[in-house]
Every structure is written in C-alpha cells, then in structure tokens.
N, C-alpha and C positions, 0 to 999 in steps of 0.2 A: 595384250603380253604379254607378260611376266616379269617378278621383281626382281632384278633383277640386283645380287645381293652385294652390300655395300663396299665392299671393297671391294669391289668392277672395275676393273677401267673400258673403259669409253672407246680409248684405242682396240682394245680387247673384243667386245660386243659387235664393233665393226665391219671388224676383217672376219670374223667367227662368220658372222649372218648369213649369209650358204645360201640360196636355194632351192637347192636340188632335191633337196627328200618331202617338199610340199613345209608349210606353217609344222604343223602339228609334228614333226620330224625334222632335227635341223640338227646338224653341228656345226652348236653355238654355247657359249658360254655358257647363256640361263637356260637354254633346254637340258644343258645335264648336271646342271648343277638342281634344277625344280627335278630331274627324275631322280627314284631310289638307288637309293645307295645302294653295292655290290652286294648281293644273300652269303657271298663266301668271294674269303681270302684265306689266298694259302698263299704258304711262303715263296714258292715261287716265283707270282706275280707278284709281291712288293718288292721284292730282287731287280726283278728283269721287265717289266709294264713299261722302264724310259730308255727302254735299247733300241737302238736303229743301225740296219745295216742301209750304209750308202755307200755308190760305189765299189760294191763289195771286202768294205773295211766298214768295219762296228765301235758304237760309239753307247755312248751311252749320257743321261739329259741329267746337269748344266755339264756340254761341253762349254769349252771357251772358244769361244769367239772364232777365235786363229786359224780353227781348224779349218771351218769354213773355204776361208781364204786359201789356206793348200788344198781343198777335196779339188780348186776353181774354181769355185763365187763369188758376185761379187752381189756389192747389196746397194738397193734404193739410200741408204739415208746418209748424211753430209757426213765425210769423217770431225769435220772440226761442228755438229751440233751438241751439245750438251749432254749426256744420261743424269740423271738424277735418282738416287742410290733410292729403291723402295720400292719406283714407280718405273718399267718394262714396258717396251712399245714398243710396235713392231716394224718388221720393216722384208724386204723383199729377196732369197737371196734367187739369186740365176745364173748360168754359164754360161760360155762363148755358144756356145747352141737353143740361146733361149729356151729354156726348159726353169721351171720357177718355184719354189717350194718360199713360202711365208716365215720364218722367222721369228719367235718376242728373246727379245735379248734383254738384260738386268746389268748394271753397270756394277761393277761383283770388286770396283776396286778400294785404298781405304780412300778414300778422302765420301764428303757425300754426294760429288755429281767426279764426269769425265768422263771421259770417251770413248767407242764402242769397241778403239782395242783391248780398254780392259771388259770389259766386257761377257759374258754368260750366251749359250742359246740356252734358253731354258725349258719353248715348247717349239713342235714343228706342226704345221700343219702342209697338206701333200693333197693337193684334187688332182685328180684324175685329167684333170683338160688340162693340165698345163706341167703335172710330174711322171705318169705314165711312164716315160720314159727311161729316166735313173734309174729303177731296180733298187727302190729302195721297198724294205722287207721293217715290220712294225714284230713285237711282242708272237711272238709262236708263230714267226713267219708271212703274218698277215703283211698282205701287200694290197696293190691299187686293180690290182687282179684276182683276187679273192674272191671266192659265192658268198647269196647269205648265208650257206649252209657253212660253207670254212670259218667265217665271221662270227660262229652264232656259237662253233663245238668251240671257241675260245670265251668267250664276250661276254653280258647277258644282255637283252634284249632292257632297250628305257623306252622308250616311245615309239610307236609304228603313228604315220600320213596316210597323206592318197596316196601319192606313189610310192610311197619311201617307208627305211627305217629307224631308227636312234640302236647304235650295240653301243656297250660302254663297263667296265668299269672304274668305277671313284672311289677315291681313298678321299678327296679334301676338294675344295672351290681351285686349288691349280693342282693336283695331285689327277692327271688320268688319264686312259684310253680312251678316246671315241671316235668306231668306224661308223660312218653315213650313209645308206642306201638306199640309190633309184631304181625301183621299174627293176629290182631283184640284183644289180651291181654295187660292186665300191664306186659313192664316188665324191666323197673325203677323210680324209684319217688328221686325227687330232691322238697327238701325247705331249703332252706337259708334265713336268717335273718341278712346280717354282713354287714351291707357299714359302721357303729362306727368301725369296728377291720380293716379296710384295711388305708398302709400311707397314701395316696391319702383325706381320710380325717382326718387321727391325727395330721395334719400338720398346 
C-alpha cells in the first residue's frame, strides 16, 4: 500500500478505491498522487480539464451544489448534516431512474461550517456500472464509452495493472483528470478541481 499524502481525506480514499483495474492500477487518490506528473501541460488542458457535459449541458468544476438538484439528482446526505470548511466529503447523486455518480462537495459559505445547500461540487467520479447512460463527457470528449486508444490520445499513461491501466494528467493532489480501464475499456472516470477547498489550502 502506498503512503497516502498528508492531506488526503480518508473519505476520498474509501470511495476512490475501486477494484476494476487490478491492484497496480486503480482510479484512486493514492495511485494518481504517486504516479508521475504530466509530461506536458498545455494551456487548453489547464483551462478546460475540469469541464463536464451532463444531460446535454456543459459545466465546470467546482460548480454549485444546486446545479445537481436542477439536473434532477438527489443525494445520499442528510440535509441537516453539517459540513466543515476545508473538509470535503463524498456523496452519491442519483436520478429517478437509479443512475448514479459520486460527487465530492465542499462547504463554501462564509462561516466555518454549514449545510450542503451552500456547498460546491469539486469532483465527479463516474463508473460505467452506474453512470453509463447519463451521457457524461469529459475533456476532449472522453466518455465511459471511449476506447483505450481514444483515452491515450488525450491523457498520459500513468500505471498498468494485471488487467487494466490508469491514464491521466495531474496538476496537483486535488487537480487532475484520470481514467481507469479494465480489459481495454473504460471502467471509471475521475475529475477533481478542489485545491482551494482542502484545509491546508485555507490556512
């Protein structure tokens, strides 16, 4: 097991620990952090890596929590549960058909704590198993239907496993786009733009 960076939240690691790509290459916080940084970072990637297309509309992370509600998603978190500034948490968004994506939300209000209505979605983790029919598209059109060649044309190869691979471009611990593949097809896609929302960034 690789050493998790000091400010990696256990909640993030717990949700990211998908098993689709084999132990050596998973779309996990620690695997992405331990892989080499991008060999190239062009201006377009820096500007647009955090763009997603959902239900035919385009959004950028971080985005207001209310956007997910407007798109017809509800989530698993108690509305009365308090969020602490600097400590993002995971929640599962689902629509009326049962399709799901995992989101990471961070309190963005004026105080030190508050409720999810005043939070921003800083990350999206989409799995082929639960989100395939949402029509999600990421940077340069990468989707859950993309081939490995299509992913490799956009992102750097980061790791390989027994039956899969991890591709991505990482600008920091909480700024990256990564795609894990299993048996040559996309297993899940993770994008996060959250550097400003973790405790060490707000001290």
